[in-house]
N, C-alpha and C positions, 0 to 999 in steps of 0.2 A: 339310465333307468328308463323304463318304458314311458313314463309320463313326459320325458324330454325328447322322445324320438321324433315327434313332429317338428320341434324346433331344430333338432339336429338335421332333419331332412331339408329344411329351408336353408340352413347354414351350409350344408355340403353342396346343395345346388348352386348357391351363390358363389362359393369358392371354386366349384368346378367351372362355372361360366367365366369367372375372372381368370382362372388358370388357362383355359382354352384360348382366351383372347391374348394373354401374355405369350402363350406358346406360338401363336401365329406370328408374333413379332420376333421372338427369340429363335424360333426354329427348333426348340426342344420341347418335348411333350411329357417329360417325367412327372411334373407336378399336376398337369392336366389329367393324366392317366390316374394318378394317385387319388385325386379328388373325385373323379368320375366313379372310380371303383368304390370309394367310401360312400358315395351317394347311392350306388346300386345296392350295396350291402345294407344300407339304412332302409331303402325301399323294401328289401327282402325282410328285414327285421320287423317292419311295419305290416308285413304280409299284404303288400300291394298286389293287385291282380297281375297275373303273369303277362297279360297283354300289355299292361302299362310298363312293366319292366322291359319287355321285349321291344316296345316302341322306343324307350329311352336308349336301349342298346343300338337300335338301328340308327338313331340320331347321332351316335358317337362311334359309328362303325369303323372309322379310320384308325381307331386305337386298338392295338393288338390285344391288350388286356381285356378290353370289352368283348372282343370276339372270342377270346379264350374262356371268359366267363360264360358267354352264350353257348359255346360248344359244350362246356361242362354241364350246363343246365339241360341241353338237348340229350346228352348221354344219360343223365339222371332220370329224365322222362322216357328214356328208351326211344327217342325220336332219332334213330340212327341215320336215316336218310338225310335229314336236315343237318345233322352234325357232319356227315360226310361232305355235303355240299359246301358248308361253311369252311371246313378244313381245306378243301380244294381251292376255294376262293382265297383263303388266307395264305396258302402257299404262294399264290400268284401275287397277292398284295404285298407280302413281306419277303419277296424273293431275294432282296439284298441283305437280309438278316439271316445268316446261316443257322444260328442257334434256334431261332423261331421256326424256321422251315424244318429243322430236324425234329423239334418237338411236335409240330403238326403231323409230320410223316409218321412218327412213332405212334401218335394217337390214332391216326388213320389205320395203321397196321393193326393195332389192338382192336379197333372196332370191326375190321374185316375178320379177324380171328374169332371174336366174340359172336359175330352174326353168322359164322360158318361159310363166309364167302371165300373159299379156299383159293380160287384163282386170283382174286384181287389181293388177298393176303400174301400170296407168294410173289406177285408182281411188286407189291409195296416193299417186301423184304429185299427184293433185288434193287429197287430204287434207293432204299436206305443203304444197302451194302456198297453200291457203286457211286452214289452221289450224295445223298443227304447226311449220311453218317458213315462215310467211306472207311472201310477197314475196321469197323467195330467188331470186337470179338463176340459180344453178346448177340449181335445180329447174325454174325457168321454161324454161331452155334444154332440159333433158331432156324436159319436157312438150311443148315445141314440136317436138321430134324425133319425137313420136308422131303428128303430124298432117301432112296434106298442106298445101302453101302456101295454097291457096284456102280450106281449112277453118280454118287458123290465124287468119286475120283475124277470124273470128267467135268463135273460142274465146278469143282473147286479150281481146276485149271483154267476154266473160262473166267472165273472170278479173278484169279491172279493176273490174267492177261488184260482184264478190263479195268482194274483198279487204277485210280489216279495216282500219280507219283508221290503225292504227299501222304497217302494212306500208310498206316503202320503194318505193312505186309509181314514183317518179321513176327509179329504177335500171332498172325494167322498160321504161319509156318509152325510156330511153337505149339499152337493149339492142336494141330493135326499131327504133331510129332514128326514133321518133315525136317529132320535135323540136317540132312545134306543140303537142302535148299536154304535153310537158315544159315548154315556156315558159309555157303556161297554168297549169300546176301551180305 
């Protein structure tokens, strides 16, 4: 209830601090991240000033969930330049976590498409196709939509030659009805 939100804010702050200290000892940040996010959501429910929420985020910047929350807020405020900067920083900070990097790259691609930055959008599609979400049929379809039919024949061959070995190239062959290549594969 609303009358208990201030008490909840104090409680979540204490739990977050305790969890952060425990995470430093254990080397796992699951509970710290959980309590930090609960604290942020309680701040939001209390309609704390955005500068105060942003400051709290910056203090807990090492947590991917905090950066994802901040990125989402930037997108909602249509502060796309800040969202792009944080996404690029997050890709570097979390480079060892492929799932996170894939999510950041997808969000970056979507922002570029939404803002009409076609060159950056196309480059991000290539990064996803060959690295961050290698061999994704959805990315493949989206990339195909960026090229004329006669161009696509050459582009897809370039994709096939550059894909990492673990990518599911058979699904891409199937998508473009390249059944000879699929059978050979």
